[in-house]
ZAZA-779139 format. One line per field, with one value per residue (C-alpha): residue number from 1; chain; x, y, z. Coordinates in steps of 0.05 Angstrom, whole numbers, plus 32768, in hexadecimal, padded with zeros to 4 digits. Example, Ala and Ser with C-alpha at 12.3 -4.5 7.8 and 13.67 -1.06 7.14 Angstrom:
seq = (1:2) $
mol = (A:A) $
xx = (80F6:8111) $
yy = (7FA6:7FEB) $
zz = (809C:808F) $
//
This chain:
seq = (1:2:3:4:5:6:7:8:9:10:11:12:13:14:15:16:17:18:19:20:21:22:23:24:25:26:27:28:29:30:31:32:33:34:35:36:37:38:39:40:41:42:43:44:45:46:47:48:49:50:51:52:53:54:55:56:57:58:59:60:61:62:63:64:65:66:67:68:69:70:71:72:73:74:75:76:77:78:79:80:81:82:83:84:85:86:87:88:89:90:91:92:93:94:95:96:97:98:99:100:101:102:103:104:105:106:107:108:109:110:111:112:113:114:115:116:117:118:119:120:121:122:123:124:125:126:127:128:129:130:131:132:133:134:135:136:137:138:139:140:141:142:143:144:145:146:147:148:149:150:151:152:153:154:155:156:157:158:159:160:161:162:163:164:165:166:167:168:169:170:171:172:173:174:175:176:177:178:179:180:181:182:183:184:185:186:187:188:189:190:191:192:193:194:195:196:197:198:199:200:201:202:203:204:205:206:207:208:209:210:211:212:213:214:215:216:217:218:219:220:221:222:223:224:225:226:227:228:229:230:231:232:233:234:235:236:237:238:239:240:241:242:243:244:245:246:247:248:249:250:251:252:253:254:255:256:257:258:259:260:261:262:263:264:265:266:267:268:269:270:271:272:273:274:275:276:277:278:279:280:281:282:283:284:285:286:287:288:289:290:291:292:293:294:295:296:297:298:299:300:301:302:303:304:305:306:307:308:309:310:311:312:313:314:315:316:317:318:319:320:321:322:323:324:325:326:327:328:329:330:331:332:333:334:335:336:337:338:339:340:341:342:343:344:345:346:347:348:349:350:351:352:353:354:355:356:357:358:359:360:361:362:363:364:365:366:367:368:369:370:371:372:373:374:375:376:377:378:379:380:381:382:383:384:385:386:387:388:389:390:391:392:393:394:395:396:397:398:399:400:401:402:403:404:405:406:407:408:409:410:411:412:413:414:415:416:417:418:419:420:421:422:423:424:425:426:427:428:429:430:431:432:433:434:435:436:437:438:439:440:441:442:443:444:445:446:447:448:449:450:451:452:453:454:455:456:457:458:459:460:461:462:463:464:465:466:467:468:469:470:471:472:473:474:475:476:477:478:479:480:481:482:483:484:485:486:487:488:489:490:491:492:493:494:495:496:497:498:499:500:501:502:503:504:505:506:507:508:509:510:511:512:513) $
mol = (A:A:A:A:A:A:A:A:A:A:A:A:A:A:A:A:A:A:A:A:A:A:A:A:A:A:A:A:A:A:A:A:A:A:A:A:A:A:A:A:A:A:A:A:A:A:A:A:A:A:A:A:A:A:A:A:A:A:A:A:A:A:A:A:A:A:A:A:A:A:A:A:A:A:A:A:A:A:A:A:A:A:A:A:A:A:A:A:A:A:A:A:A:A:A:A:A:A:A:A:A:A:A:A:A:A:A:A:A:A:A:A:A:A:A:A:A:A:A:A:A:A:A:A:A:A:A:A:A:A:A:A:A:A:A:A:A:A:A:A:A:A:A:A:A:A:A:A:A:A:A:A:A:A:A:A:A:A:A:A:A:A:A:A:A:A:A:A:A:A:A:A:A:A:A:A:A:A:A:A:A:A:A:A:A:A:A:A:A:A:A:A:A:A:A:A:A:A:A:A:A:A:A:A:A:A:A:A:A:A:A:A:A:A:A:A:A:A:A:A:A:A:A:A:A:A:A:A:A:A:A:A:A:A:A:A:A:A:A:A:A:A:A:A:A:A:A:A:A:A:A:A:A:A:A:A:A:A:A:A:A:A:A:A:A:A:A:A:A:A:A:A:A:A:A:A:A:A:A:A:A:A:A:A:A:A:A:A:A:A:A:A:A:A:A:A:A:A:A:A:A:A:A:A:A:A:A:A:A:A:A:A:A:A:A:A:A:A:A:A:A:A:A:A:A:A:A:A:A:A:A:A:A:A:A:A:A:A:A:A:A:A:A:A:A:A:A:A:A:A:A:A:A:A:A:A:A:A:A:A:A:A:A:A:A:A:A:A:A:A:A:A:A:A:A:A:A:A:A:A:A:A:A:A:A:A:A:A:A:A:A:A:A:A:A:A:A:A:A:A:A:A:A:A:A:A:A:A:A:A:A:A:A:A:A:A:A:A:A:A:A:A:A:A:A:A:A:A:A:A:A:A:A:A:A:A:A:A:A:A:A:A:A:A:A:A:A:A:A:A:A:A:A:A:A:A:A:A:A:A:A:A:A:A:A:A:A:A:A:A:A:A:A:A:A:A:A:A:A:A:A:A:A:A:A:A:A:A:A:A:A:A:A:A:A:A:A:A:A:A:A:A:A:A:A:A:A:A:A:A:A:A:A) $
xx = (815B:812D:80F8:80AF:8099:8062:8058:804C:802C:8031:7FF8:801C:801D:8043:8048:8066:80AB:807E:805B:809A:80C1:8082:807A:80C2:80C3:808A:80C5:80AC:80D4:80B5:80BD:809F:808C:806C:801C:803C:805F:804C:801F:804C:8089:805C:8049:809C:80A6:8069:8052:802C:800B:8002:7FF2:7FDC:7FEE:7FCE:7FD8:7FC1:7F92:7F3D:7F33:7EF3:7F26:7F36:7F87:7F8F:7FAD:7F94:7FA2:7FA7:7F6C:7F96:7FAE:7F61:7F72:7FB7:7F9D:7FC2:7FAA:7F9B:7FA1:7F89:7F9B:7F7A:7F78:7F88:7F4C:7F21:7F48:7F33:7EE4:7EEB:7F07:7EDD:7E94:7E93:7E83:7EB5:7E95:7EB9:7EA3:7E6C:7E59:7E9A:7E7D:7E9E:7ED9:7F11:7F50:7F7F:7F68:7F22:7F04:7EF6:7ED0:7EDF:7ECE:7F04:7EDF:7F04:7F4B:7F64:7F49:7F48:7F64:7F62:7F36:7EF6:7EF6:7F3C:7F5A:7F72:7F9B:7F65:7F76:7F47:7F17:7EF6:7ED0:7EA8:7E66:7E51:7E79:7E8A:7E69:7E86:7E9E:7E89:7E90:7EBD:7ECB:7EAE:7EB1:7E81:7E88:7E8F:7E6A:7EAA:7EDE:7EFB:7EE9:7EEE:7EE5:7F06:7EF2:7F2C:7F58:7F40:7F3E:7F40:7F45:7F3D:7F6B:7FC1:7FC9:8019:8021:802F:7FEC:7FBD:7FBF:7FC3:7FDF:8016:7FF4:7FB8:7FF9:8013:7FCC:7FC9:8009:8017:7FC0:7FAD:7FE7:8005:8045:807A:80AA:80EE:810B:8147:817B:81A9:8189:818B:81DB:81DD:81B5:81DC:8227:820F:81EE:823B:8264:823B:823D:8280:82A1:82F6:82DD:82FC:82D6:82D5:82AC:82B2:82B3:829B:829B:8254:8225:8206:8249:827C:823F:8243:8290:8285:8252:827F:82BE:82A3:828A:82CB:82FE:833D:8319:8301:8321:8303:8315:830A:8319:832C:8312:832E:82DF:82CE:82BD:82F1:8314:82F3:831C:833D:82FC:82EA:832E:832E:82EF:8309:833C:831D:8316:8350:8340:836F:8356:836D:8369:8389:838F:836E:8361:8391:8374:8338:833A:8371:8327:82FF:832A:8304:82BB:828C:824F:8224:8218:8256:8284:824C:826F:82AF:82B7:8286:82B7:82EF:82DF:82D3:831E:8333:8311:8326:8372:836C:8344:837A:83AA:8379:836C:8336:8303:82CC:829B:828A:8269:8233:820B:81CF:8195:8145:8134:8162:8144:80F9:80F8:811F:80ED:80EB:8116:8126:8163:818C:815C:817B:81C3:81B7:81A0:81D1:8207:8234:8239:8244:8268:82AB:82BF:8301:82EB:82E8:82BF:828E:824A:8231:821E:81F3:81FA:81BF:8198:8150:8163:8147:8171:8163:8166:81B5:81CD:81B2:81DE:8216:821A:8203:8251:8266:8277:8285:8241:8268:826D:8220:81EE:821A:81EC:81DE:8220:8220:8245:826E:8280:8290:8290:8255:8255:8288:825C:827C:82D0:82EB:8331:834F:8356:8308:82FA:8322:8301:82C2:82D3:82EC:82A8:8288:82AA:8292:8246:8248:8275:8247:81FA:822B:823B:81F1:81CB:81A2:81C0:8189:815A:816D:8176:81AC:81D6:8214:8237:8242:8276:825C:8274:826B:8292:8278:8298:82A5:82D2:82FC:8336:833A:8335:8309:830F:82E8:82D5:82AA:8263:8251:820D:81F9:81BA:8193:8151:811F:8108:80E3:80F2:811F:80EE:80D3:80FB:80F9:8129:8149:8126:8170:8176:8194:81C5:81DA:81E9:8206:8244:8246:8241:827B:82B1:82A7:82BE:82F1:830E:8306:8335:830F:82D4:82AC:8262:8239:81EB:81B5:8186:813E:8123:80F0:80FA:80D6:80E5:8129:814B:817B:81C4:81CC:81F5) $
yy = (80EB:80B4:80A6:809F:8055:8041:7FEA:7FCB:7F8E:7F58:7F2D:7F13:7F45:7F4A:7F92:7F96:7FB3:7FE5:8006:8009:8031:805D:8065:807A:80AE:80D1:80D7:80A9:8071:8022:7FE0:7F9E:7F70:7F2C:7F20:7EF3:7F2F:7F17:7F5F:7F6B:7F78:7FAB:7FCA:7FD6:7FFD:802D:8039:8074:804B:8009:7FF1:7FB7:7F9D:7F73:7F2C:7EF3:7ECF:7ED1:7EE6:7EBC:7E83:7E65:7E58:7E9B:7ED5:7EF7:7F33:7F36:7F4C:7F83:7F9F:7FC2:7FDD:7FFC:803E:8042:805F:8020:8018:7FE0:7FCC:7F9E:7F63:7F89:7FB8:7F76:7F5E:7F9F:7F95:7F4C:7F54:7F9B:7F75:7F7C:7F49:7F33:7F03:7EF2:7F1D:7EFC:7EF9:7F31:7F65:7F80:7F58:7F85:7F82:7FB9:800A:8024:8065:8068:80A7:80C3:80E5:8119:812E:80E9:80FB:80BA:80EA:8122:815D:8137:8129:8106:80DF:80C0:8077:803B:8000:7FBD:7F81:7F5F:7F1D:7F31:7F66:7F87:7F69:7F93:7FC6:7FC1:7FF4:803B:8037:8055:8060:808E:8074:804C:8037:8019:7FD6:7FD9:8009:8009:800A:8032:8038:8063:806D:80A8:80A6:8064:807A:8036:8044:8006:8016:7FD4:7FF4:7FF7:803F:802A:801A:804E:803C:805F:80A4:80CD:8082:80AA:80F4:80BB:809A:80D8:80F1:80A8:80BF:8105:8111:80D6:80BB:8102:80E8:8129:810A:811C:80D5:80ED:80C8:80FE:80F9:80A4:80AA:80C9:809B:805B:8081:8085:8047:8025:8044:802B:7FE1:7FDE:800D:7FFC:7FB1:7FA5:7F90:7F6A:7F77:7F57:7F8B:7F72:7FBA:7FBC:7FF2:7FD1:7FB1:8000:8022:7FF4:7FFC:804B:804A:8031:804F:8087:8071:8049:8059:8026:7FF7:7FE7:7FB5:7FB1:7F70:7F81:7F45:7F57:7F20:7F2E:7F2C:7F71:7FA6:7FD4:7FF5:7FE6:7FCF:800D:8033:8015:8022:8067:806D:8056:807F:80BD:8096:8075:8033:7FEF:7FE0:7F9F:7F9E:7F4F:7F42:7EFF:7EFA:7ECC:7E9E:7EA1:7E96:7E55:7E3D:7E51:7E37:7DFF:7E14:7E22:7E0E:7E53:7E26:7E0B:7E5A:7E7E:7E3E:7E43:7E85:7E90:7E58:7E7C:7EBA:7EA4:7E78:7EBA:7EDF:7EB0:7EB4:7EFC:7EFD:7EBF:7EFD:7F27:7EFD:7F02:7F37:7F4D:7F65:7F44:7F71:7F5E:7F8D:7F69:7FA6:7FA1:7F7D:7F3C:7F45:7F44:7F0D:7EDD:7EE1:7F21:7F2E:7EEA:7EEF:7EAB:7EA4:7EE4:7ECB:7E87:7EB4:7EEB:7EC5:7EBE:7E70:7E6D:7E9A:7E92:7E58:7E74:7EB6:7EC0:7EF6:7F07:7F25:7F2E:7F76:7F87:7FDF:7FE4:7FA8:7FDB:8009:7FF5:7FF9:8041:8057:802F:805C:8092:8083:8088:80C4:80E1:80C1:80DA:809E:80AF:809B:8071:8046:8056:8061:801B:7FF6:7FAA:7F7D:7F31:7F19:7EE2:7F25:7F22:7ECF:7ECF:7EFE:7EDD:7E9B:7E5D:7E62:7E8E:7EAC:7EF3:7EFE:7EF7:7F13:7F55:7F52:7F55:7F94:7FBF:7FB4:7FBE:7FFA:8010:8005:8022:8060:806F:8069:809C:80C8:80CA:80D8:809C:807E:8097:806C:802A:8001:7FC4:7FBF:7FA3:7F7A:7F23:7F0B:7EC9:7E92:7E91:7E9F:7EBD:7ED7:7F11:7F42:7F70:7F9A:7F6D:7F33:7EFD:7EF5:7EC3:7EE4:7EEE:7F08:7F39:7F43:7F79:7F83:7FBD:7FB4:7FE1:7FC4:7FD8:7F9E:7F74:7F4B:7F5A:7F79:7F99:7F9B:7FE3:800F:8031:8064:803B:8075:8064:8015:802B:8048:8019:7FE8:8007:8012:7FD6:7FB2:7FEA:7FED:7FA3:7F73:7F24:7F3F:7F4B:7F44:7F69:7F57:7F78:7F48:7F62:7F31:7F3E:7F1B:7EE9:7ECA:7ED2:7EF1:7F2F:7F0D:7EDC:7EA3) $
zz = (7FB5:7FC8:7F90:7F8D:7F74:7F4E:7F4C:7F09:7F1E:7EE6:7ED3:7E8D:7E61:7E28:7E26:7E7F:7E6D:7E34:7E71:7EA1:7E6D:7E62:7EAD:7EB5:7E6C:7E90:7EC9:7F04:7F18:7F16:7F30:7F03:7F33:7F1E:7F39:7F73:7F91:7FE9:7FF0:8031:7FFE:7FD4:8000:8022:7FDA:7FFD:7FB1:7F97:7F66:7F49:7EFB:7EEA:7EA6:7E7A:7E81:7E50:7E79:7E83:7ECE:7EDE:7ECD:7F06:7EF6:7EE8:7F0D:7F3F:7F65:7FB6:7FD0:8000:7FCA:7FC0:800B:8008:7FF8:7FBB:7F75:7F40:7EFB:7EDE:7E85:7E68:7E85:7ECE:7EBF:7EBC:7EF5:7F23:7F14:7F1D:7F63:7F7A:7F64:7F1D:7EE8:7EB6:7E75:7E3D:7E06:7DD7:7D8D:7D7E:7DA2:7DD4:7DB9:7D9E:7D87:7D63:7D5D:7D74:7D71:7DBC:7DDD:7E1C:7E5C:7E5D:7EA3:7EC7:7EE0:7EB4:7E71:7E89:7E5A:7E1B:7DE6:7DEB:7DB7:7D9A:7D89:7DBA:7DAE:7DC9:7DCF:7DF7:7DF3:7E32:7E51:7E8F:7E85:7ED3:7EE8:7F38:7F5F:7F68:7F25:7EED:7E9C:7E80:7E3A:7E0D:7DBE:7D86:7DA6:7DE0:7E1D:7E58:7E3F:7E80:7EC5:7F02:7F41:7F4D:7F9B:7FAB:7F63:7F40:7EF5:7EBF:7E74:7E42:7E15:7E1A:7E27:7E22:7DE3:7DAE:7D85:7DBC:7DA3:7DE5:7E10:7E2A:7E43:7E69:7E92:7EA3:7EC1:7EE3:7F0B:7F18:7F22:7F43:7F63:7F6B:7F5A:7F57:7F22:7F26:7F18:7EE1:7ECE:7EFC:7F34:7F21:7F19:7F5A:7F7E:7F5C:7F71:7FB5:7FBD:7F9B:7FC7:8005:7FE6:7FCE:8014:800F:7FD5:7FA5:7F5F:7F1E:7ED7:7E9F:7E5B:7E29:7E08:7DFC:7E1D:7E56:7E6D:7E57:7E7F:7EBE:7EBD:7EB3:7EF4:7F1E:7F0C:7F22:7F5A:7F76:7F40:7F53:7F73:7F31:7F0A:7EC0:7E8C:7E4C:7E29:7DDA:7DB8:7D6F:7D5E:7D6C:7D2C:7D12:7D4A:7D84:7DAE:7DAD:7DBF:7DF3:7E0B:7E05:7E1E:7E61:7E6A:7E8D:7EC3:7F01:7EF2:7EF4:7E9F:7E8C:7E3D:7E30:7DE6:7DDF:7D91:7D87:7DBA:7D9C:7D52:7D68:7D86:7D4E:7D20:7CF3:7D11:7CE5:7D0B:7D2F:7D68:7D71:7D65:7DA1:7DCA:7DC2:7DC3:7E08:7E2C:7E1C:7E30:7E6E:7E6E:7E65:7E98:7EC4:7EC1:7EB7:7EFE:7F12:7F18:7F33:7F75:7FA3:7F9C:7FC1:7F8B:7F4A:7F1F:7EDA:7EA8:7EB9:7EA3:7EB4:7E8A:7E8C:7ED5:7EBC:7E8C:7EB6:7EEC:7F0D:7F3A:7F59:7F4E:7F50:7F0C:7EF8:7F0A:7EDA:7EA4:7E97:7E9D:7E53:7E65:7EB0:7EE0:7EDE:7F19:7F36:7F39:7F89:7F9E:7FD0:7FAB:7F61:7F5F:7F16:7F1D:7EE3:7EEF:7EF7:7EB9:7E75:7E35:7E1E:7E6C:7E7C:7E34:7E57:7E8A:7E65:7E4E:7E94:7EA6:7E67:7E44:7DF6:7DC2:7DA3:7DD2:7DFA:7DB2:7D9E:7D71:7D8E:7D83:7D8E:7DCE:7D8B:7D73:7D24:7D24:7D22:7CDC:7CB6:7CA6:7CA3:7CBA:7CDD:7CC9:7CD7:7C95:7C8E:7CCF:7CB7:7C71:7C94:7CC3:7C90:7C65:7CAF:7CB2:7C6C:7C76:7CB3:7C97:7C62:7C93:7CBE:7C8B:7C5F:7CA5:7CA5:7CF3:7D1D:7CE9:7CF4:7D34:7D1B:7CDF:7CC4:7C93:7C95:7C68:7C47:7C3B:7BF5:7BB6:7B78:7B35:7B2A:7AFC:7B15:7AE6:7AAB:7AD9:7AF9:7B38:7B69:7BA7:7BE1:7BE2:7C20:7C37:7C58:7C91:7CB1:7CD2:7CFC:7D35:7D73:7DA3:7D73:7D7F:7D38:7D02:7CC2:7C90:7C8B:7C45:7C36:7BFE:7BC3:7BB2:7BF5:7BED:7BB0:7BD5:7C0B:7BCD:7BB3:7BE0:7BF5:7BBF:7BA9:7BEB:7C11:7BE2:7BDE:7BE0:7B8A:7BB1:7BD4:7BE3:7C16:7C3D:7C34:7C66:7CA2:7CEA:7CE5:7CBF:7CC3:7CFA:7D05:7D0E:7CD7:7D0A) $
//
């Protein structure tokens, strides 16, 4: 099915990925492109609508990002958000100025009145709250536009030229703080752009499978499978598309959580693919012997991973395609569509030098994380893989403070499993975004039975976050923490103390190393 496309033109706003996710949530496909994208390229996408994002600049500053004037002649509806709104006014004969005396400068939640006769706000309450973040305002509204919303400090919170389909809002409809923001975007997409919707994961899956089969033909594909969500879903999609032409190399470095390697292997038994599980635990532990510094651990693991993968690839010989689980945020963050930049950005320590392939394929490069999970479910991957929480590439090696040994890893595996098991039994796994155990390098005195012990202290970590840029520690009920602590000390040898990390990010990071 061919889908309609909305272009999100990125002017450096902090919420550009969020806008894209909100549009897709409404069943409309969209792509984020930098504002420097040539007009012809944008035209070729045949957009049904264009959204200008916010950005840190001021439109009257000569160095600020500008829009190609040709965009306003395409006959396509445009929605300008924040900086995008000022850009619209600036380009179409209005005047934007710096707000004086805080009169029209607004940050945060702001009471706003709407003209509900305007298509953008149709069917919504006349009064609600919006999320503002702007230091400039429109001094003069361009000809043909009328004011469609206002706040106490600012008479022109939203402008509309309904005849041409141009709309500008000073606030951010994509953030949750704006009440009815999703409904405004829906109005823009369906009432103004005439989108028909229908962009669903099921449709996307069928399109992706068809395209992969066309591209790969009879070729051979090689994929390094880490067992994470992205690489697993990419592998499942390719398995569904070309089956036995796919070889998955799963490097089991012995740094995974309890039974995880077996779970990954079991998940792929439903497809007829070449699945190679390399048990490389001893190799990795030998490389980590005596290494205590976190960065040195990461580097050693990254390099060894490439070596093991190369050794396997040599046995396979020439392949046509090397597949990677790159996802859309990686693409956007590394220069929105500049393939050369992405390549360097997304390789764990560089591409294996001796893998002989013609081309890289990235079957998930247009999907956000939540969409990747959805696609995994469509493909029939088990929930334990699809809803797996983020897990660092170096695995438990960086949750084992100081030196890494098999003994310490086994203790950590058991303790981590107990923590996750109790969280699941308490029905809390959906309320936290990442939770795990850390084996500290600290020993302390304890008492067990009639004897004195001198054993490890284990730390528990759990955070709640929407974007992993900032995170708050989870308020786990005391009763659950108590059960976790009692079980760990009783069931796991050499741990006699359990701590709970109650530091948010910032100042702390989510992982300890």
